[in-house]
C-alpha positions as CSV (number, residue, x, y, z in Angstrom):
1,X,16.6,20.9,82.5
2,X,13.3,22.5,81.4
3,X,11.1,20.3,83.6
4,X,9.6,21.5,86.8
5,X,11.4,20.8,90.0
6,X,10.7,17.6,91.9
7,X,8.1,18.1,94.7
8,X,6.7,15.6,97.1
9,X,3.1,16.1,98.4
10,X,2.7,17.2,102.0
11,X,2.6,13.9,103.8
12,X,3.0,13.5,107.6
13,X,4.6,10.1,106.9
14,X,7.2,11.6,104.5
15,X,10.6,11.1,106.1
16,X,12.6,12.8,103.3
17,X,11.0,16.3,103.0
18,X,10.0,18.4,100.1
19,X,12.7,19.3,97.6
20,X,11.7,22.9,96.6
21,X,15.1,23.9,95.3
22,X,17.5,22.5,92.7
23,X,20.1,20.3,94.3
24,X,22.9,19.4,91.9
25,X,24.6,16.9,94.2
26,X,27.9,18.7,94.0
27,X,28.3,18.8,97.7
28,X,29.9,15.6,98.9
29,X,31.3,14.7,95.4
30,X,28.3,12.5,94.4
31,X,26.5,12.4,91.1
32,X,23.1,12.2,92.8
33,X,21.1,14.9,94.4
34,X,20.1,14.5,98.0
35,X,16.7,15.3,99.6
36,X,16.7,18.0,102.3
37,X,14.9,17.4,105.6
38,X,11.2,18.3,105.8
39,X,10.7,22.1,106.4
40,X,14.2,22.9,105.0
41,X,12.9,25.3,102.3
42,X,9.8,27.5,101.7
43,X,8.5,28.2,98.2
44,X,8.1,32.0,98.8
45,X,11.5,32.5,100.5
46,X,13.0,34.3,97.5
47,X,15.9,35.6,99.6
48,X,16.8,32.1,101.0
49,X,17.1,33.6,104.5
50,X,14.8,31.1,106.1
51,X,11.7,33.3,106.6
52,X,9.0,34.7,104.3
53,X,9.0,38.5,105.0
54,X,9.2,41.9,103.4
55,X,12.5,41.1,101.7
56,X,10.8,38.3,99.7
57,X,7.8,40.6,99.0
58,X,10.3,43.2,97.6
59,X,11.7,40.6,95.3
60,X,8.3,39.8,94.0
61,X,7.2,43.4,93.6
62,X,10.4,44.1,91.6
63,X,9.1,41.9,88.7
64,X,5.4,42.7,89.3
65,X,3.2,42.1,86.1
66,X,6.2,41.3,84.0
67,X,6.2,38.3,81.7
68,X,9.4,36.3,81.4
69,X,10.5,32.8,82.1
70,X,12.3,31.7,85.3
71,X,11.5,34.8,87.4
72,X,12.0,34.1,91.2
73,X,8.8,35.8,92.1
74,X,6.7,33.7,89.7
75,X,5.9,31.1,92.4
76,X,3.2,29.2,90.3
77,X,5.5,29.3,87.2
78,X,2.8,30.6,84.8
79,X,5.2,33.1,83.2
80,X,3.9,36.3,84.9
81,X,4.3,37.7,88.5
82,X,0.8,38.6,89.5
83,X,-1.9,38.2,92.3
84,X,-1.8,34.4,92.1
85,X,1.9,34.5,93.0
86,X,1.2,37.1,95.8
87,X,-1.4,34.8,97.2
88,X,1.1,32.0,97.4
89,X,3.6,34.3,99.2
90,X,0.9,35.6,101.5
91,X,-0.3,32.1,102.4
92,X,3.1,31.5,104.2
93,X,3.7,35.0,105.4
94,X,6.2,35.0,108.3
95,X,6.6,31.2,108.0
96,X,10.1,30.0,109.0
97,X,12.3,27.1,107.9
98,X,13.5,24.6,110.5
99,X,17.0,26.2,110.4
100,X,15.9,29.9,110.6
101,X,17.8,31.9,113.2
102,X,16.5,35.5,113.9
103,X,19.0,38.3,113.4
104,X,20.8,39.6,116.4
105,X,19.5,43.0,117.3
106,X,22.0,45.3,119.0
107,X,20.5,48.1,121.1
108,X,22.4,51.4,120.8
109,X,21.8,54.0,123.4
110,X,22.5,57.7,122.9
111,X,24.8,59.2,125.5
């Protein structure tokens, strides 16, 4: 691999979406990767739960100011997790994917 992932510029006429994750095409038994629908993935959603929130921030902070290749928190892929990556995460703070479902909150009352 070694090359950067395929990305498509944000275009309102784009019917295929932005492929921000690696898709190996294994699902469906095909040799070709498919394109997800627009809004399917968010760059800063490190936990892949459909929302950019404190869980993703925690993942970025874990590797703060470390230099290594292929760190999930290194959103701009420059080899270090720093303020530039935090700015990308903050830019989409609380953004949600098209498939995001909020967690069910159960209220427990004391007797």
